LUMDO-546428 format. One record per residue (C-alpha): z negated, x negated, y; residue in one letter. Coordinates in Angstrom, 3 decimals. Example, Ala and Ser with C-alpha at 12.3 -4.5 7.8 and 13.67 -1.06 7.14 Angstrom:
<nodes>
+----------+----------+----------+--------+
|       c3 |       c1 |       c2 | markol |
+----------+----------+----------+--------+
|   -7.800 |  -12.300 |   -4.500 |      a |
|   -7.140 |  -13.670 |   -1.060 |      s |
+----------+----------+----------+--------+
</nodes>
This chain:
<nodes>
+----------+----------+----------+--------+
|       c3 |       c1 |       c2 | markol |
+----------+----------+----------+--------+
|    6.132 |  -16.924 |    3.348 |      x |
|    5.519 |  -17.686 |   -0.360 |      x |
|    4.347 |  -21.227 |    0.465 |      x |
|    1.993 |  -19.888 |    3.162 |      x |
|    0.468 |  -17.349 |    0.768 |      x |
|    0.069 |  -20.020 |   -1.939 |      x |
|   -1.642 |  -22.370 |    0.542 |      x |
|   -4.008 |  -19.614 |    1.699 |      x |
|   -4.842 |  -18.733 |   -1.902 |      x |
|   -5.666 |  -22.368 |   -2.753 |      x |
|   -7.808 |  -22.784 |    0.378 |      x |
|   -9.814 |  -19.640 |   -0.223 |      x |
|  -10.232 |  -20.425 |   -3.918 |      x |
|  -11.632 |  -23.880 |   -3.136 |      x |
|  -13.884 |  -22.418 |   -0.470 |      x |
|  -15.067 |  -19.766 |   -2.896 |      x |
|  -16.139 |  -22.441 |   -5.348 |      x |
|  -18.167 |  -24.100 |   -2.609 |      x |
|  -19.629 |  -20.968 |   -0.989 |      x |
|  -23.100 |  -19.817 |   -1.920 |      x |
|  -21.945 |  -16.250 |   -2.504 |      x |
|  -19.008 |  -13.881 |   -2.245 |      x |
|  -18.780 |  -10.413 |   -0.731 |      x |
|  -16.405 |   -7.718 |   -1.968 |      x |
|  -15.504 |   -4.799 |    0.305 |      x |
|  -13.800 |   -1.766 |   -1.256 |      x |
|  -12.585 |    0.804 |    1.252 |      x |
|  -10.741 |    4.072 |    1.661 |      x |
|   -8.565 |    4.126 |    4.742 |      x |
|   -6.233 |    6.074 |    7.004 |      x |
|   -3.317 |    4.465 |    8.825 |      x |
|   -2.167 |    5.945 |   12.135 |      x |
|    1.236 |    4.743 |   13.434 |      x |
|    1.118 |    3.827 |   17.124 |      x |
|    3.576 |    2.634 |   19.742 |      x |
|    7.230 |    2.749 |   18.746 |      x |
|    6.274 |    3.393 |   15.115 |      x |
|    4.215 |    6.407 |   16.161 |      x |
|    7.070 |    7.720 |   18.320 |      x |
|    9.378 |    7.815 |   15.284 |      x |
|    7.067 |    9.289 |   12.646 |      x |
|    4.196 |   11.749 |   12.447 |      x |
|    3.117 |   10.436 |    9.047 |      x |
|   -0.473 |    9.369 |    8.424 |      x |
|   -1.023 |    6.784 |    5.704 |      x |
|   -3.691 |    7.277 |    3.048 |      x |
|   -4.815 |    4.447 |    0.802 |      x |
|   -7.358 |    1.803 |   -0.150 |      x |
|   -8.144 |   -1.828 |    0.600 |      x |
|  -10.202 |   -4.589 |   -0.990 |      x |
|  -11.508 |   -7.628 |    0.898 |      x |
|  -13.038 |  -10.734 |   -0.667 |      x |
|  -15.138 |  -12.678 |    1.848 |      x |
|  -17.066 |  -15.961 |    1.576 |      x |
|  -19.943 |  -16.573 |    4.033 |      x |
|  -20.005 |  -20.011 |    5.624 |      x |
|  -23.157 |  -21.722 |    4.247 |      x |
|  -26.286 |  -22.016 |    6.399 |      x |
|  -25.121 |  -19.475 |    9.004 |      x |
|  -27.017 |  -16.420 |    7.663 |      x |
|  -23.718 |  -14.622 |    6.864 |      x |
|  -22.749 |  -14.724 |   10.543 |      x |
|  -19.269 |  -16.145 |    9.804 |      x |
|  -17.246 |  -15.061 |    6.783 |      x |
|  -13.704 |  -16.022 |    5.768 |      x |
|  -11.531 |  -14.515 |    3.050 |      x |
|   -8.533 |  -12.369 |    2.320 |      x |
|   -7.718 |   -8.721 |    1.773 |      x |
|   -5.148 |   -6.578 |   -0.012 |      x |
|   -4.314 |   -2.954 |    0.700 |      x |
|   -1.962 |   -0.187 |   -0.362 |      x |
|   -1.160 |    2.983 |    1.545 |      x |
|    1.218 |    5.906 |    1.062 |      x |
|    2.462 |    7.750 |    4.115 |      x |
|    4.564 |   10.585 |    2.790 |      x |
|    5.393 |   11.926 |   -0.666 |      x |
|    7.977 |   14.645 |   -1.153 |      x |
|    9.131 |   16.690 |   -4.120 |      x |
|   12.349 |   18.697 |   -4.073 |      x |
|   14.457 |   20.550 |   -6.651 |      x |
|   18.236 |   20.341 |   -6.578 |      x |
|   21.178 |   21.480 |   -8.660 |      x |
|   23.671 |   18.719 |   -9.405 |      x |
|   27.220 |   19.890 |  -10.168 |      x |
|   28.813 |   17.691 |  -12.817 |      x |
|   32.607 |   18.053 |  -13.039 |      x |
|   34.107 |   17.507 |  -16.503 |      x |
|   37.704 |   16.354 |  -16.120 |      x |
|   40.554 |   15.095 |  -18.239 |      x |
|   43.010 |   13.244 |  -16.089 |      x |
|   43.340 |   15.346 |  -12.945 |      x |
|   42.479 |   18.577 |  -14.721 |      x |
|   39.054 |   20.173 |  -14.203 |      x |
|   37.844 |   21.341 |  -17.616 |      x |
|   34.345 |   22.528 |  -16.798 |      x |
|   31.545 |   22.274 |  -14.261 |      x |
|   27.961 |   21.877 |  -15.450 |      x |
|   24.980 |   22.653 |  -13.219 |      x |
|   22.058 |   20.344 |  -13.937 |      x |
|   18.635 |   21.045 |  -12.370 |      x |
|   17.034 |   17.881 |  -11.019 |      x |
|   13.554 |   17.162 |   -9.691 |      x |
|   13.471 |   14.471 |   -6.994 |      x |
|   10.257 |   12.694 |   -5.997 |      x |
|   10.237 |   10.237 |   -3.101 |      x |
|    7.295 |    8.098 |   -1.998 |      x |
|    6.897 |    5.860 |    1.055 |      x |
|    4.330 |    3.080 |    0.903 |      x |
|    2.904 |    0.085 |    2.753 |      x |
|    1.531 |   -2.945 |    0.883 |      x |
|   -0.344 |   -5.517 |    2.934 |      x |
|   -2.110 |   -8.817 |    2.439 |      x |
|   -4.069 |  -10.721 |    5.101 |      x |
|   -6.229 |  -13.781 |    5.566 |      x |
|   -9.228 |  -12.843 |    7.677 |      x |
|  -12.300 |  -14.128 |    9.479 |      x |
|  -15.304 |  -11.929 |   10.263 |      x |
|  -18.133 |  -12.563 |   12.726 |      x |
|  -21.207 |  -10.527 |   11.822 |      x |
|  -24.425 |  -10.129 |   13.814 |      x |
|  -27.377 |  -11.754 |   11.946 |      x |
|  -29.494 |   -8.633 |   12.325 |      x |
|  -31.441 |   -7.022 |    9.516 |      x |
|  -30.337 |   -3.586 |    8.287 |      x |
|  -27.490 |   -2.575 |   10.656 |      x |
|  -24.985 |   -5.412 |   11.175 |      x |
|  -22.173 |   -4.976 |   13.735 |      x |
|  -19.122 |   -7.167 |   13.196 |      x |
|  -15.734 |   -8.075 |   14.626 |      x |
|  -12.866 |   -9.591 |   12.672 |      x |
|   -9.331 |  -10.915 |   12.942 |      x |
|   -6.552 |  -10.959 |   10.351 |      x |
|   -3.072 |  -12.430 |    9.868 |      x |
|   -0.628 |  -11.919 |    6.992 |      x |
|    2.218 |   -9.700 |    5.851 |      x |
|    3.151 |   -6.072 |    5.333 |      x |
|    5.764 |   -4.606 |    2.953 |      x |
|    7.295 |   -1.186 |    3.575 |      x |
|    9.002 |    0.438 |    0.604 |      x |
|   10.557 |    3.739 |   -0.405 |      x |
|   11.105 |    4.682 |   -4.038 |      x |
|   12.921 |    7.733 |   -5.382 |      x |
|   12.509 |    9.011 |   -8.939 |      x |
|   14.966 |   11.518 |  -10.363 |      x |
|   14.080 |   13.741 |  -13.332 |      x |
|   16.371 |   15.822 |  -15.535 |      x |
|   14.886 |   19.319 |  -15.788 |      x |
|   17.743 |   20.877 |  -17.758 |      x |
|   17.035 |   22.480 |  -21.126 |      x |
|   19.862 |   20.454 |  -22.671 |      x |
|   18.586 |   17.127 |  -21.308 |      x |
|   22.048 |   15.857 |  -20.320 |      x |
|   20.742 |   12.648 |  -18.754 |      x |
|   17.569 |   12.423 |  -20.773 |      x |
|   16.757 |    9.306 |  -22.751 |      x |
|   15.344 |   10.125 |  -26.184 |      x |
|   12.785 |    7.343 |  -25.716 |      x |
|   11.592 |    8.742 |  -22.382 |      x |
|    9.032 |   11.530 |  -22.664 |      x |
|    8.775 |   12.419 |  -18.956 |      x |
|   12.497 |   13.192 |  -18.378 |      x |
|   12.866 |   10.337 |  -15.895 |      x |
|   16.512 |    9.509 |  -15.285 |      x |
|   16.041 |    6.606 |  -12.929 |      x |
|   13.698 |    5.068 |  -10.396 |      x |
|   15.633 |    3.921 |   -7.317 |      x |
|   14.282 |    1.385 |   -4.825 |      x |
|   15.818 |    2.732 |   -1.617 |      x |
|   14.182 |    0.302 |    0.770 |      x |
|   12.001 |   -2.801 |    0.815 |      x |
|   11.251 |   -4.628 |    4.059 |      x |
|    8.722 |   -7.408 |    4.786 |      x |
|    7.159 |   -8.046 |    8.196 |      x |
|    4.631 |  -10.422 |    9.723 |      x |
|    1.334 |   -8.722 |   10.616 |      x |
|   -1.735 |   -9.634 |   12.661 |      x |
|   -4.568 |   -7.967 |   14.544 |      x |
|   -8.281 |   -7.420 |   14.860 |      x |
|  -11.032 |   -4.869 |   15.046 |      x |
|  -14.672 |   -4.215 |   14.360 |      x |
|  -17.286 |   -1.961 |   12.837 |      x |
|  -20.768 |   -2.117 |   11.405 |      x |
|  -22.428 |   -2.736 |    8.058 |      x |
|  -25.588 |   -1.133 |    6.683 |      x |
|  -27.221 |   -3.410 |    4.110 |      x |
|  -29.515 |   -2.192 |    1.339 |      x |
|  -31.299 |   -4.021 |   -1.474 |      x |
|  -29.622 |   -6.028 |   -4.240 |      x |
|  -26.601 |   -6.945 |   -2.141 |      x |
|  -25.267 |   -3.386 |   -1.819 |      x |
|  -24.149 |   -1.960 |    1.512 |      x |
|  -21.865 |    0.538 |    3.197 |      x |
|  -19.684 |    0.019 |    6.227 |      x |
|  -17.067 |    1.571 |    8.471 |      x |
|  -14.593 |   -0.010 |   10.847 |      x |
|  -11.360 |    0.281 |   12.825 |      x |
|   -8.605 |   -2.346 |   12.990 |      x |
|   -5.552 |   -2.525 |   15.248 |      x |
|   -2.742 |   -4.259 |   13.335 |      x |
|    0.464 |   -5.378 |   15.055 |      x |
|    3.625 |   -5.905 |   13.014 |      x |
|    7.225 |   -7.028 |   13.259 |      x |
|   10.267 |   -4.775 |   13.199 |      x |
|   11.198 |   -3.099 |    9.921 |      x |
|   13.341 |   -0.339 |    8.453 |      x |
|   11.429 |    2.612 |    7.050 |      x |
|   11.632 |    6.217 |    5.860 |      x |
|    9.060 |    8.970 |    6.157 |      x |
|    8.612 |   12.392 |    4.565 |      x |
|   10.921 |   14.122 |    7.044 |      x |
|   13.737 |   11.798 |    5.937 |      x |
|   13.208 |   12.150 |    2.205 |      x |
|   12.988 |   15.950 |    2.399 |      x |
|   16.593 |   16.004 |    3.632 |      x |
|   18.109 |   13.636 |    1.090 |      x |
|   21.108 |   14.629 |   -0.985 |      x |
|   21.417 |   13.255 |   -4.502 |      x |
|   25.030 |   12.983 |   -5.675 |      x |
|   26.486 |   12.124 |   -9.065 |      x |
|   29.470 |    9.843 |   -8.516 |      x |
|   30.550 |    9.493 |  -12.151 |      x |
|   33.793 |   10.879 |  -13.529 |      x |
|   35.725 |   11.082 |  -16.765 |      x |
|   35.298 |   12.826 |  -20.102 |      x |
|   31.813 |   14.231 |  -20.612 |      x |
|   29.687 |   12.486 |  -23.203 |      x |
|   25.886 |   12.841 |  -22.885 |      x |
|   25.387 |    9.498 |  -24.622 |      x |
|   27.574 |    7.635 |  -22.109 |      x |
|   26.335 |    9.060 |  -18.822 |      x |
|   25.303 |    6.317 |  -16.413 |      x |
|   22.189 |    7.220 |  -14.416 |      x |
|   23.119 |    4.408 |  -12.036 |      x |
|   25.903 |    6.683 |  -10.759 |      x |
|   23.245 |    8.771 |   -8.979 |      x |
|   23.470 |    7.872 |   -5.299 |      x |
|   21.082 |    8.696 |   -2.451 |      x |
|   22.716 |    9.343 |    0.918 |      x |
|   20.426 |    8.352 |    3.788 |      x |
|   19.908 |    6.001 |    6.736 |      x |
|   16.553 |    4.407 |    7.598 |      x |
|   14.747 |    4.323 |   10.913 |      x |
|   13.732 |    1.068 |   12.571 |      x |
|   10.643 |    0.280 |   14.642 |      x |
|    7.951 |   -2.276 |   15.391 |      x |
|    5.316 |   -1.491 |   12.748 |      x |
|    1.975 |   -1.141 |   14.554 |      x |
|   -0.956 |    0.665 |   12.931 |      x |
|   -4.508 |    1.670 |   13.701 |      x |
|   -6.419 |    1.594 |   10.409 |      x |
|   -9.748 |    3.406 |   10.035 |      x |
|  -11.798 |    2.511 |    6.935 |      x |
|  -15.017 |    3.463 |    5.231 |      x |
|  -16.347 |    1.893 |    2.056 |      x |
|  -19.043 |   -0.062 |    0.306 |      x |
|  -19.941 |   -3.698 |   -0.161 |      x |
|  -21.004 |   -5.668 |   -3.225 |      x |
|  -22.437 |   -9.171 |   -3.127 |      x |
|  -21.974 |  -11.721 |   -5.901 |      x |
|  -23.928 |  -14.940 |   -6.237 |      x |
|  -26.767 |  -16.161 |   -4.068 |      x |
|  -29.393 |  -13.808 |   -2.690 |      x |
|  -28.902 |  -11.007 |   -0.228 |      x |
|  -30.577 |  -11.283 |    3.166 |      x |
|  -32.899 |   -8.424 |    2.165 |      x |
|  -34.045 |  -10.357 |   -0.909 |      x |
|  -34.503 |  -13.511 |    1.131 |      x |
|  -36.662 |  -11.677 |    3.668 |      x |
|  -38.757 |  -10.180 |    0.833 |      x |
|  -39.242 |  -13.609 |   -0.760 |      x |
|  -40.178 |  -15.194 |    2.549 |      x |
|  -42.756 |  -12.459 |    3.171 |      x |
|  -44.177 |  -12.885 |   -0.358 |      x |
|  -44.461 |  -16.641 |    0.136 |      x |
|  -46.138 |  -16.191 |    3.496 |      x |
|  -43.238 |  -17.717 |    5.475 |      x |
+----------+----------+----------+--------+
</nodes>
């Protein structure tokens, strides 16, 4: 996978040096799980994507190749819990301390794809279709905060009371698909567009908000109590992930910026001025 991504990066970089211009798409998007993925979660992803495309020279922007990166969150939860910390000496219970904790869990999808877009060489409104192939990474991260007045777990160098950030899950899958939309081009290389893409993916483990809302955080440490020697790594999250084939329908809306060369609108204006 790393070699494939490196090869794609080198190819697109060399093509970018040769291309007459580059097009940057920046989009807001929603991700709707479908198929088996949709059967196992009601979550809707919210995020953003950026695509860098290079038109093939002498084709009036009809064929563009490039790559895109995107990030999407599909479920954040915040819960408050009381952790009971037993203070023991040998087998004797000396005291029990109740420590209020704030637990924040976030589920996310990171994706990267090589893509090719075929765009109608019309003037203002430009329909397009595109295909993409690449990867998708599903991850779940839990952050635990000490909200006690005494700051039993608190690090003096940490101002936000964070005890630990735990990576509960990280799973990579192959991803591919296609879709279409339309572009509205204005002057100076600026445009807006909207589109829908159906992305198929491999099988992966994942959590959603309904899972993280039910998590129990337990402190597994033991021994004589010393605030300076508490190990935040003793905080354990009890949970089991779901598994499904990760298919998504992604709806996007955003704007386009053109770098280098002249936009088609400028070219048409120049041709009219020159009497062509």
